[in-house]
C-alpha positions in Angstrom: 0.0 0.0 0.0 2.8 2.4 0.9 4.6 1.8 -2.4 1.4 2.5 -4.3 0.9 5.8 -2.4 4.5 6.8 -3.1 4.1 5.8 -6.8 0.8 7.7 -7.1 2.4 10.8 -5.5 5.4 10.6 -7.8 3.1 10.4 -10.9 1.1 13.4 -9.7 4.2 15.4 -9.2 5.6 14.4 -12.6 2.3 15.3 -14.3 2.1 18.7 -12.4 5.7 19.4 -13.4 5.1 18.7 -17.1 2.0 20.9 -17.2 3.9 23.7 -15.5 6.8 23.3 -17.9 4.6 23.5 -20.9 2.6 26.6 -19.8 5.2 29.1 -20.8 3.0 31.9 -19.5 6.0 34.1 -18.5 8.3 32.8 -21.2 8.7 34.5 -24.5 6.8 33.1 -27.5 8.6 30.5 -29.5 8.1 30.4 -33.3 5.3 28.1 -34.5 6.7 24.8 -35.8 10.1 25.3 -34.1 9.9 21.8 -32.5 10.7 23.4 -29.1 8.9 23.6 -25.8 9.7 25.7 -22.7 10.7 24.2 -19.4 10.0 26.9 -16.8 11.2 27.6 -13.3 9.9 30.4 -11.2 12.0 31.9 -8.4 11.1 34.6 -6.0 12.4 37.4 -8.3 13.0 35.7 -11.6 11.6 33.4 -14.3 14.0 30.9 -16.0 12.9 29.4 -19.3 14.8 26.7 -21.2 13.9 26.0 -24.8 14.1 22.2 -25.2 14.1 20.4 -28.5 11.3 17.9 -28.8 13.3 15.6 -31.0 16.2 14.9 -28.6 15.5 16.8 -25.4 18.6 19.1 -25.8 18.5 22.7 -24.6 18.7 25.2 -27.5 18.8 28.3 -25.4 17.7 29.8 -22.0 16.1 33.0 -21.0 16.2 34.5 -17.5 13.7 37.3 -16.9 14.7 39.3 -13.8 15.1 42.8 -12.3 18.8 42.8 -12.5 21.0 41.3 -15.3 22.8 38.2 -14.1 25.9 39.2 -16.3 27.7 42.3 -17.1 28.4 42.7 -20.8 31.9 43.8 -21.7 32.5 45.7 -25.0 35.6 43.5 -25.6 33.4 40.4 -25.7 31.0 41.7 -28.3 30.7 39.3 -31.2 27.6 39.9 -33.4 24.9 42.6 -33.5 21.3 41.4 -33.2 17.7 42.6 -33.1 15.6 40.7 -30.6 11.9 41.5 -30.3 12.6 44.8 -32.0 15.4 45.8 -29.7 18.9 46.3 -31.0 21.4 44.5 -28.9 24.7 42.5 -29.1 25.7 38.9 -28.7 28.6 38.6 -26.3 31.1 35.8 -26.2 31.1 33.8 -22.9 32.7 30.8 -21.5 31.9 28.0 -19.2 34.6 26.9 -16.9 36.1 23.5 -17.7 34.7 23.3 -21.2 36.6 23.2 -24.5 35.1 23.6 -27.9 31.8 25.0 -26.7 30.6 28.3 -28.2 28.7 30.4 -25.6 26.7 33.6 -26.4 24.7 35.9 -24.2 22.5 38.9 -24.9 20.4 41.3 -22.9 17.0 42.7 -23.8 15.4 45.4 -21.7 11.7 44.6 -21.3 10.7 47.7 -19.3 12.4 50.0 -16.8 12.4 47.3 -14.2 13.0 44.0 -16.0 15.6 42.5 -18.3 15.8 39.3 -20.3 19.1 37.5 -20.3 19.4 35.1 -23.2 22.1 32.5 -23.2 23.0 29.7 -25.5 25.7 27.0 -25.9 26.6 25.3 -29.1 29.2 22.6 -30.1 29.8 24.1 -33.6 29.1 27.1 -35.8 26.0 25.7 -37.4 24.4 25.0 -34.1 25.4 28.4 -32.8 23.9 30.1 -35.9 20.7 28.2 -35.5 20.3 29.0 -31.8 21.1 32.7 -32.4 18.5 32.8 -35.2 16.0 31.2 -33.0 16.6 33.7 -30.2 16.2 36.6 -32.6 12.7 35.4 -33.4 11.5 35.4 -29.7 8.6 37.6 -28.9 8.3 39.1 -25.4 4.7 40.6 -25.7 3.2 38.0 -23.2 6.1 38.5 -20.8 5.6 42.3 -20.8 1.9 41.8 -20.1 2.5 39.4 -17.2 5.1 41.6 -15.5 3.1 44.8 -15.5 
């Protein structure tokens, strides 16, 4: 009986987590037909969204919506100019400690006077990097702006 109760509770938690992950209420809008779905985590002063590929479960990019940018862009790290949701911005080179051969890019998009979206992505090659950057540049933050105001 105890094992059945534990199993039922685990199934309920898993179902609740998957419904929550798919809601994407505070996540930007993904392009239709992208084959991606948001996994979402809400903190006390942030929303963290991971765009996960349906085909293989890999993360394509992540968006953190918060009051204060979690990274400080340095002009020396600028790599490519971009327009994300109508806002001109820059992609900045980043690095992950202990990784070799991984391309990392970060960008900031100001959503309003109190909120910023930090977009980050990792890629193993130039093709994957280009694809992830193109995807990020199609994100729409209209629903996010409505939900934070």
